[in-house]
N, C-alpha and C positions, 0 to 999 in steps of 0.2 A: 321740630324736636318735641312736641305731642306725641307724633305717633311712636318715635322712638321710646319714648317713656311706655307708651301702652303696649308696645311690642315688647316691652321687657316684663310688662305686668303677666301679658297674654303666653311668651313663653313660661313664666311660670306656672301657669296656671292650666293651659293646656298642652304642654311640650312644643318642642319647635316645629315638629313634623304638623301638627295639629294648628299650629298657629298659622303656617304657611297653606293649609289646606283651607283654613277659614278665611283669609284674607285674598287668596288668590282670584276668586270668583269676581269679590268686591272691585278689585283691583282691574280685570280685564272688563267686567261689566260697566264700569264708569268710564273706563278708557273708550271702550265701543258706542256707549251713549253719546259722550263728549264728540267722537270724530265721524260718526256715522249719523246721528241723529242730531245735527246741530242744534244746540240750545238757541229757544228763541228770545231768551229773555237774559239779561244779565245775571239775576239773583241764579236761575239754572245753572248757568256757565259758573258762579263761584260755587254752587253746592258741587257741582261736578269736581272743581279743580280741588278744593279743599278735601272732599273724599278720596281724591287719588293721591294727593300729596300725605294725608294720614297712612293710605295703604303703603305708600313709598317707604315711609318711616318706619312701618311694620316691620316690612319685607328687609330692611336693611339692617335690621335689628335681627331679625330671626334666622335670616339665610347664612351669615357667615358663622354663628352657631352649631346651626345644624351642618353646613359642610367639615365643620371643626371635630364633630362629634362621629361624623360618619368616615372620616378619611382614616386611611389604615396609618398606622404607627411604624 
């Protein structure tokens, strides 16, 4: 829920496309770090999972808005 609130604020401030472009590298980077460079401690794993969760919340808010704005009527 925190990610979607942050996503709404970011969409208002940066626009839908800007929000997606800002969050996509964070999402991909944290996913790759978690999957490829297995965290060696519990706090590292927890940090990565929280960051990915926030990114998913932001993206789940921004992408439907972006699609609805760019879809032909």
